[in-house]
C-alpha positions as CSV (number, residue, x, y, z in Angstrom):
1,M,-0.2,-0.2,0.1
2,P,1.5,3.4,-1.1
3,A,2.3,5.8,2.0
4,S,0.1,8.8,2.2
5,P,1.3,12.2,1.5
6,S,1.0,13.1,5.2
7,D,3.5,9.7,6.1
8,V,5.8,11.0,3.2
9,R,5.8,14.7,4.3
10,A,6.8,13.4,8.3
11,D,9.7,11.1,6.7
12,R,10.9,14.1,5.0
13,A,10.8,16.2,8.2
14,D,12.4,13.0,9.9
15,R,15.6,13.0,7.4
16,A,15.7,17.0,7.1
17,D,16.4,16.7,11.2
18,D,18.4,13.8,11.0
19,I,20.5,15.9,8.2
20,L,20.9,18.4,10.5
21,A,22.2,16.7,13.5
22,L,24.6,15.1,11.8
23,A,26.2,18.1,10.3
24,R,25.9,19.6,13.5
25,L,27.6,16.6,15.3
26,A,30.3,17.0,12.6
27,T,31.3,20.1,13.8
28,R,32.4,18.9,17.0
29,R,35.6,17.6,18.7
30,G,35.6,14.0,18.3
31,A,32.6,14.1,15.9
32,I,33.0,10.4,14.6
33,R,32.7,9.1,17.8
34,D,29.7,11.3,18.6
35,I,28.0,10.6,15.3
36,L,28.4,6.7,16.0
37,G,27.2,7.3,19.1
38,W,24.2,9.6,17.8
39,L,23.5,6.7,15.4
40,T,23.2,3.6,18.2
41,W,20.8,5.7,19.5
42,R,18.9,6.9,16.7
43,T,18.5,2.8,15.4
44,G,18.8,1.2,18.6
45,G,21.9,-1.0,17.6
46,P,25.6,-0.4,18.0
47,A,27.4,1.7,15.1
48,A,31.0,1.2,14.6
49,L,33.9,2.1,11.7
50,V,35.4,-1.3,10.5
51,G,37.8,-1.7,8.3
52,D,38.3,-4.2,5.3
53,T,40.6,-6.6,7.4
54,G,37.8,-6.7,10.1
55,R,39.6,-4.5,12.2
56,V,37.6,-2.1,14.3
57,L,38.8,1.8,13.8
58,A,36.1,3.5,15.8
59,R,33.4,3.0,17.6
60,P,31.0,5.3,20.6
61,G,32.4,5.2,23.7
62,G,31.7,3.3,26.7
63,E,31.5,-0.7,26.9
64,S,31.5,-2.4,23.9
65,D,29.8,-6.4,23.5
66,P,32.5,-8.7,22.0
67,S,29.8,-10.7,19.9
68,V,28.7,-7.5,18.2
69,A,32.4,-6.5,17.5
70,R,32.9,-9.9,16.0
71,L,29.6,-9.9,13.8
72,A,30.3,-6.6,12.9
73,A,34.2,-7.5,11.7
74,E,32.9,-11.0,9.8
75,A,30.4,-9.1,7.7
76,A,33.1,-5.9,6.7
77,V,35.1,-8.8,5.7
78,E,32.8,-10.5,3.8
79,L,31.0,-7.4,2.3
80,H,34.9,-6.2,1.2
81,R,35.2,-10.0,-0.7
82,R,31.8,-9.5,-2.6
83,G,33.2,-6.0,-3.8
84,A,29.9,-4.5,-3.0
85,P,29.5,-1.1,-1.7
86,S,26.6,-1.7,0.6
87,A,24.6,-4.4,2.2
88,V,22.2,-6.3,5.0
89,L,24.3,-9.1,6.1
90,G,23.2,-11.9,9.0
91,G,19.4,-12.2,9.7
92,G,17.5,-15.6,10.4
93,E,18.8,-16.3,13.7
94,G,21.1,-13.6,14.2
95,P,20.5,-9.7,13.8
96,P,20.7,-8.3,10.5
97,V,24.0,-6.4,9.9
98,H,23.7,-2.9,7.9
99,L,27.0,-1.9,6.1
100,I,27.8,0.5,3.7
101,A,31.2,1.7,2.6
102,L,32.5,5.3,3.4
103,D,34.5,7.0,0.1
104,A,37.8,6.5,2.0
105,D,41.3,4.9,1.2
106,P,41.7,1.9,2.8
107,R,38.3,0.7,2.4
108,T,36.3,1.8,5.6
109,Y,32.8,0.4,6.4
110,L,29.9,2.1,8.4
111,V,28.2,-1.0,10.3
112,V,25.3,-0.8,12.4
113,V,24.0,-4.3,14.1
114,G,20.7,-5.3,15.3
115,P,18.2,-2.5,13.4
116,D,15.2,-4.2,11.7
117,D,13.7,-0.8,10.1
118,P,13.0,-0.7,6.2
119,R,14.0,3.1,6.6
120,C,17.7,2.4,8.1
121,G,19.2,2.3,4.6
122,T,18.7,5.9,4.1
123,L,19.7,7.3,7.6
124,L,22.6,5.3,7.3
125,A,23.6,6.9,3.7
126,D,23.0,10.1,5.0
127,A,25.5,9.3,7.6
128,A,28.1,8.0,5.8
129,R,28.6,10.9,3.7
130,T,29.3,13.3,6.6
131,L,31.5,10.1,8.7
132,G,33.3,10.1,5.0
133,L,34.2,13.6,5.4
134,C,34.8,13.3,9.1
135,W,37.1,10.4,8.3
136,R,39.2,11.6,5.8
137,L,39.6,15.0,7.9
138,E,40.7,13.0,10.7
139,W,43.3,10.9,8.8
140,A,44.9,14.0,7.4
141,E,45.5,15.6,10.6
142,R,46.8,12.2,11.5
143,E,49.0,12.1,9.0
144,R,49.9,15.5,9.4
145,R,50.9,15.5,12.4
146,R,52.9,12.0,11.7
147,I,54.5,14.0,8.9
148,E,55.6,16.9,11.5
149,S,56.6,14.3,14.2
150,A,59.0,13.1,12.0
151,E,60.5,16.4,10.4
152,G,60.6,17.7,14.0
153,H,62.8,14.5,15.0
154,S,64.8,14.6,12.0
155,R,65.6,18.4,12.2
156,E,66.7,17.3,16.3
157,A,68.7,14.4,15.2
158,V,70.3,17.4,12.7
159,L,71.1,19.5,15.9
160,H,72.3,16.4,17.3
161,L,74.8,15.9,14.9
162,L,76.2,19.7,15.1
163,M,76.3,19.4,18.5
164,V,78.7,16.7,18.5
165,G,80.8,17.8,15.5
166,S,79.0,15.6,12.8
167,V,78.9,18.6,10.3
168,P,78.8,16.6,7.1
169,A,76.1,14.1,8.3
170,A,74.2,17.0,9.9
171,Q,74.2,18.9,6.1
172,R,73.2,15.6,4.1
173,I,70.3,15.0,6.5
174,A,69.2,18.9,6.1
175,G,69.4,18.8,2.1
176,A,66.9,15.5,2.2
177,L,64.9,17.9,4.1
178,R,65.2,20.0,1.3
179,A,66.2,23.3,4.1
180,A,70.1,23.5,3.7
181,L,71.9,24.6,6.6
182,P,73.9,27.9,6.2
183,S,77.8,27.7,6.6
184,V,77.7,30.8,9.4
185,I,75.3,31.2,11.9
186,Q,73.8,32.4,14.9
187,V,71.9,30.7,17.4
188,Y,69.1,31.7,19.1
189,V,68.0,30.1,22.7
190,I,64.3,31.4,22.9
191,E,62.4,31.0,26.0
192,C,58.4,30.6,25.9
193,P,55.7,29.2,27.4
194,Q,55.7,25.7,26.8
195,P,52.4,25.2,26.1
196,R,52.6,27.9,23.0
197,R,56.1,26.8,22.0
198,R,55.0,25.3,18.9
199,E,53.1,28.1,18.0
200,I,55.8,30.7,18.7
201,A,58.2,28.2,16.6
202,Q,55.7,28.5,13.6
203,R,55.3,32.4,14.0
204,I,59.2,32.6,14.4
205,D,59.8,30.9,10.7
206,R,57.1,32.5,8.9
207,E,58.5,36.2,10.0
208,A,62.0,34.8,9.0
209,G,60.8,33.8,5.6
210,G,61.8,30.4,6.3
211,G,65.6,31.3,6.7
212,A,65.8,30.0,10.4
213,W,66.3,26.3,11.4
214,I,64.1,25.7,14.3
215,V,64.0,22.9,16.7
216,P,62.2,22.5,20.0
217,C,64.8,22.0,22.8
218,P,65.1,18.3,23.4
219,V,66.1,18.9,27.0
220,R,64.5,22.0,28.2
221,P,60.7,21.8,27.3
222,N,60.2,25.9,27.2
223,H,63.2,26.8,24.9
224,L,63.2,26.9,21.5
225,I,66.7,27.0,19.3
226,A,67.2,28.4,16.1
227,L,69.9,28.5,13.5
228,V,69.6,31.7,11.7
229,P,71.9,33.3,8.8
230,P,73.4,36.6,10.4
231,G,71.7,39.8,9.7
232,T,68.4,37.9,9.3
233,A,66.0,40.4,9.8
234,A,62.2,41.0,8.8
235,P,60.5,44.2,7.6
236,S,59.3,46.3,10.3
237,A,56.5,48.4,10.8
238,T,57.8,50.7,13.3
239,A,61.4,50.9,12.1
240,S,63.4,54.6,11.7
241,P,64.1,56.2,8.8
242,S,67.5,55.2,8.5
243,G,66.3,51.4,8.3
244,T,67.2,50.6,11.6
245,A,64.7,49.4,14.3
246,S,65.2,51.4,17.3
247,P,63.0,50.5,20.5
248,P,62.0,53.6,22.4
249,G,64.0,55.3,24.5
250,T,67.2,54.1,22.5
251,A,69.5,55.4,19.8
252,P,71.0,53.4,17.9
253,V,74.5,53.8,16.4
254,A,74.9,53.8,12.2
255,G,74.8,50.8,11.0
256,T,73.9,48.4,14.1
257,A,71.1,47.4,16.1
258,P,71.4,47.8,20.1
259,V,70.7,44.8,21.6
260,A,69.4,45.1,25.1
261,G,71.2,43.7,28.4
262,A,73.7,44.4,31.3
263,G,77.7,43.4,31.5
264,P,79.7,42.2,28.6
265,A,77.0,40.1,27.1
266,A,74.9,42.9,25.6
267,V,76.8,43.9,22.3
268,A,75.8,45.9,19.1
269,R,75.0,43.5,15.8
270,P,74.9,44.8,12.5
271,V,71.8,44.9,10.3
272,T,72.6,44.4,7.0
273,G,70.6,44.7,3.6
274,T,68.5,47.3,1.7
275,G,65.0,48.0,0.4
276,P,62.3,48.1,3.2
277,P,63.0,49.1,6.8
278,Q,63.9,46.1,8.6
279,E,63.8,44.9,12.2
280,P,66.0,42.6,13.7
281,L,64.7,39.0,14.4
282,D,65.2,38.6,18.3
283,L,63.7,42.3,18.3
284,L,60.6,40.9,16.4
285,I,60.0,38.0,18.7
286,V,59.9,39.9,22.1
287,R,57.7,42.1,20.0
288,L,55.3,39.8,18.8
289,V,55.6,37.6,21.9
290,P,56.3,39.3,24.9
291,E,56.2,36.7,27.0
292,C,59.5,35.3,25.3
293,R,63.1,36.2,26.3
294,V,65.9,36.0,23.4
295,G,69.6,34.9,23.9
296,V,71.9,35.7,20.4
297,S,75.3,34.1,20.2
298,A,78.1,35.8,18.0
299,A,78.1,34.7,14.0
300,V,80.2,31.6,13.9
301,A,81.1,28.8,11.4
302,L,78.4,26.1,11.3
303,R,80.8,23.7,12.7
304,D,81.2,25.7,16.0
305,T,77.3,25.3,16.7
306,P,78.6,24.1,20.4
307,T,80.2,27.0,21.0
308,A,77.2,29.4,19.7
309,Y,74.4,27.2,22.1
310,E,76.5,28.0,25.0
311,Q,77.0,31.7,23.9
312,A,73.2,31.9,23.2
313,I,72.3,30.4,26.8
314,H,74.8,32.9,28.2
315,A,73.0,36.1,26.6
316,L,69.8,34.2,27.5
317,A,70.6,34.8,31.7
318,V,71.0,38.6,30.4
319,A,67.8,38.8,28.5
320,R,65.8,37.5,31.5
321,N,66.5,40.8,33.0
322,A,67.1,43.1,30.4
323,P,64.4,45.7,29.4
324,E,64.1,44.7,26.1
325,H,64.0,40.9,27.4
326,R,66.6,40.2,24.3
327,A,70.7,40.0,24.4
328,G,73.1,39.4,22.4
329,F,76.8,37.6,23.0
330,G,79.7,39.4,23.3
331,G,83.2,39.5,24.2
332,D,84.2,35.9,24.8
333,V,87.8,34.5,24.3
334,D,87.7,30.7,23.1
335,V,90.1,29.0,25.9
336,T,91.3,26.5,23.3
337,V,93.3,29.2,21.7
338,L,95.1,30.0,25.0
339,V,96.8,26.5,24.9
340,G,100.1,25.6,23.8
341,P,100.7,21.9,22.3
342,E,101.5,20.5,25.9
343,G,97.8,21.3,26.6
344,Y,96.5,19.0,23.9
345,L,98.9,16.5,24.9
346,W,97.4,16.7,28.5
347,A,93.9,16.2,26.9
348,S,94.8,13.0,25.4
349,E,96.4,11.4,28.1
350,L,93.3,12.4,30.2
351,L,91.3,11.3,28.0
352,A,93.2,7.9,26.6
353,P,91.6,5.3,28.7
354,C,88.1,6.5,27.2
355,L,89.7,6.7,24.2
356,R,91.2,3.0,24.3
357,Y,88.7,1.2,25.6
358,A,87.0,-1.7,24.0
359,P,83.4,-2.7,25.2
360,A,83.0,-6.1,26.4
361,R,79.8,-6.9,24.8
362,R,78.6,-5.5,21.2
363,A,76.0,-3.5,22.7
364,D,77.7,-1.7,25.1
365,P,79.0,2.0,24.3
366,G,82.2,2.4,22.4
367,P,84.6,5.2,22.9
368,Q,82.9,7.8,21.2
369,E,79.4,7.4,22.5
370,L,81.2,7.6,25.9
371,L,82.7,10.8,24.9
372,G,79.4,12.1,23.9
373,T,77.8,10.9,27.1
374,L,80.6,12.7,28.8
375,G,80.3,16.1,27.2
376,S,76.3,15.9,27.1
377,W,76.6,15.2,30.8
378,L,78.8,18.2,31.4
379,S,76.4,20.1,29.2
380,F,72.9,19.4,30.8
381,G,73.9,17.1,34.0
382,G,70.5,14.8,34.7
383,A,68.9,16.3,31.6
384,A,71.0,14.6,29.5
385,S,69.2,11.4,29.4
386,R,66.8,13.4,27.4
387,H,69.2,14.8,25.2
388,L,70.8,11.2,24.5
389,K,67.4,9.4,24.3
390,I,68.3,7.3,27.0
391,H,67.3,6.0,30.4
392,R,68.1,8.0,33.7
393,N,69.8,4.4,35.0
394,T,71.7,4.0,32.2
395,L,73.0,7.6,32.1
396,A,73.9,7.1,35.8
397,A,75.7,3.6,34.6
398,R,77.5,5.3,31.9
399,I,79.0,8.2,34.1
400,R,80.1,5.6,36.8
401,H,81.6,4.1,34.3
402,L,83.8,7.0,32.9
403,D,84.5,7.7,36.9
404,E,86.4,4.4,36.6
405,L,87.7,4.6,33.1
406,L,89.2,8.3,33.9
407,G,90.1,7.9,37.1
408,V,88.6,10.9,38.6
409,E,85.1,11.4,40.0
410,V,83.7,13.6,37.3
411,S,80.1,12.9,38.6
412,R,80.9,14.5,42.1
413,S,83.7,16.7,41.6
414,L,83.6,19.8,40.0
415,P,87.7,20.1,39.4
416,A,87.2,17.0,38.0
417,Q,84.5,18.2,35.8
418,S,86.5,21.3,34.7
419,A,89.4,19.3,33.8
420,A,87.1,17.1,31.4
421,W,85.6,19.9,29.9
422,L,88.6,21.5,29.0
423,A,90.2,18.0,27.9
424,L,87.3,17.4,25.6
425,R,87.0,21.1,24.0
426,L,90.8,20.9,23.5
427,H,90.5,17.2,22.0
428,T,87.7,18.1,19.5
429,A,89.3,21.5,18.8
430,P,89.8,21.6,14.8
431,Q,93.8,22.4,15.3
432,A,94.0,19.4,18.0
433,A,96.1,16.9,15.8
434,A,98.5,19.5,14.4
435,A,98.9,20.8,18.0
436,R,99.7,17.5,19.4
437,A,102.6,16.5,16.9
438,L,104.5,19.7,17.7
439,A,104.4,18.7,21.6
440,T,107.9,17.4,22.8
441,P,108.0,14.1,23.0
442,G,108.0,11.8,26.2
443,R,106.8,14.9,28.3
444,T,103.9,14.6,30.4
445,A,102.0,17.8,30.8
446,T,99.6,18.8,33.8
447,L,96.7,20.7,34.4
448,D,98.6,23.2,36.1
449,A,101.2,23.7,33.4
450,V,98.7,24.2,31.0
451,L,97.0,26.8,32.8
452,G,100.6,28.3,34.2
453,T,101.0,30.2,30.9
454,S,100.9,33.8,30.5
455,A,98.4,34.2,28.3
456,A,95.9,31.7,30.5
457,G,97.0,34.2,33.4
458,T,95.6,37.0,31.3
459,W,92.7,34.9,29.8
460,A,91.8,33.9,34.1
461,R,92.2,37.9,34.9
462,V,89.6,39.0,32.0
463,Q,87.3,36.5,32.8
464,L,87.5,37.6,36.8
465,R,87.5,41.3,36.0
466,P,84.0,41.9,36.1
467,L,83.2,40.3,39.7
468,E,86.4,41.9,41.3
469,Q,84.9,45.4,40.0
470,A,81.6,44.6,40.9
471,R,79.5,46.0,43.7
472,P,78.8,44.6,46.6
473,T,82.6,43.2,46.7
474,A,80.7,40.1,48.6
475,T,79.9,38.9,44.8
476,L,83.3,37.7,44.0
477,E,84.1,35.2,47.2
478,T,80.1,34.3,47.1
479,V,81.1,32.9,43.5
480,R,84.3,31.5,44.6
481,T,82.7,29.7,47.9
482,W,80.1,28.3,45.5
483,L,83.0,26.7,43.3
484,R,84.3,25.4,46.5
485,A,81.4,23.4,47.7
486,D,81.4,21.6,44.0
487,A,78.9,23.9,42.4
488,R,76.2,22.8,44.8
489,L,74.1,25.7,46.3
490,P,73.2,24.4,49.7
491,A,76.4,23.6,50.8
492,A,77.8,26.9,49.4
493,A,74.6,28.9,51.4
494,A,75.6,27.0,54.6
495,A,79.2,27.9,54.3
496,L,78.3,31.9,53.5
497,G,76.1,31.3,56.7
498,I,72.8,32.8,54.7
499,S,69.7,31.4,53.4
500,L,69.1,29.4,50.3
501,P,67.6,31.7,48.4
502,G,69.8,34.4,49.2
503,A,72.6,32.6,48.0
504,R,70.6,31.7,44.8
505,K,70.0,35.4,44.6
506,R,73.7,36.7,44.8
507,L,74.4,34.2,42.1
508,T,71.8,35.8,39.9
509,R,73.4,39.2,40.3
510,A,77.0,37.5,40.1
511,E,75.0,36.4,36.4
512,D,74.2,40.2,35.6
513,V,77.8,41.2,36.2
514,L,79.3,38.5,34.1
515,G,77.1,38.7,31.5
516,R,76.9,34.6,31.8
517,S,74.9,31.8,33.0
518,L,75.9,30.2,36.3
519,L,73.0,28.4,37.4
520,T,71.7,26.9,34.2
521,A,74.9,26.5,31.6
522,P,77.1,24.8,33.2
523,S,80.3,25.7,31.2
524,A,80.6,29.1,32.8
525,K,81.1,27.5,36.2
526,Y,84.0,25.2,34.5
527,E,85.5,28.6,32.8
528,L,85.6,30.4,36.7
529,W,87.2,27.3,38.0
530,L,89.8,27.0,35.8
531,A,90.1,30.7,35.7
532,M,90.5,31.1,39.2
533,R,93.0,27.7,39.6
534,A,94.8,29.8,37.3
535,L,95.7,32.7,39.4
536,G,96.0,30.4,42.2
537,S,92.7,31.7,44.2
538,L,91.0,28.2,44.8
């Protein structure tokens, strides 16, 4: 018997309501699960998305009946074998299973088990169109996140290779990503709110015109590391007529952009280029994202990325207290240029047990891996486990092994750590092999001999002069006491007879005086210890 006009109108109204409900659900986060839940309520039978191999890909929240899931899986496999786009399978003793293929690759089926309603086919056809769009969108989003994660790990691998001196390997990986590394770089370390790190990285990359190589720091979750060609700048809407961006209240030197910060770490950096007014990238970052703090290294060759990273960390310590929240690093002298041939010989002798080490098992770390672990631990402490992607217990075991191999307690003693840090710097210096060849045969060098040269004495006095000239004069003694306590703040506070916050405040003041980081970047404490040892004040 044909349906009456009123029944037809009612069916059309119901279908319109269903389509409207599906459209509303499709706009929600977790749309697929919500639509499947709505279909389960609307039809009275469990709904799910099932792949052509029988794997359940999505279902509503809550408990599911294993027998129903088995029926849905078997029906999807059978329909795929037949090559049909839709069907109602089962029936008889078991419940009917309604299936309709989504427009997706690989083949995916909307399955509803149980309803015995002739109008169910129309509802599922309408739902399949909406679900197909939602499924493709979700699939594309998953693929985007997967590709983004893979690129992020590749960029992190490039940074790691640069930090351990494997420049050719880093350039090959960067070339595969079609983002060549510049031969001369500045390193920016950008401190920003951790939840916004990805958003800020994208914004910086956009403003830099894709010229910055940006990597989320694998060790410090609120840091971004950017490798930037020197002179990188962005168009500025508020630049001065000369083409140099001038923050309010500052007067730029001709041809330079002032970089805020107290102490010797604050320097003026050149701004290059012609055309529209340009704004230095670090100034642009803090203007666009006021929560950021930016430390900028000097311009260095790509092979000197580790040095530039340390410089940027030191500059960041200044930037935290600078009015403009940014600072550039300046005035540094590489300690390796102060050492003669005997110094490189001393470094080789200190590291020789590690360099000659032959692991007992194939899976154990070899000499280069142990040296990499030592360098990472000296730079990051316990956070080196995140840098090296190893368990913290594995890191602790390797450091104990290094203690035994080197015959010094690099795990606990600041003098041993400072000596190992200097030895590593000398061992990896480009001129190391040629310098060792010039050493006097049969002569054994000592650390005191290495630090006893006139050049080392000059370097040491330059390192300590800001502390000696600082007010109050107790700043120098605070740093000396902290170094004698193996850079342990509680022990230093007890020796000084002050509270722990008071000792931290004094060291923070010393950071401003030095333009260096003492509490987060370990290289400064090693250099200060070596400087005081060179002058006989420790």
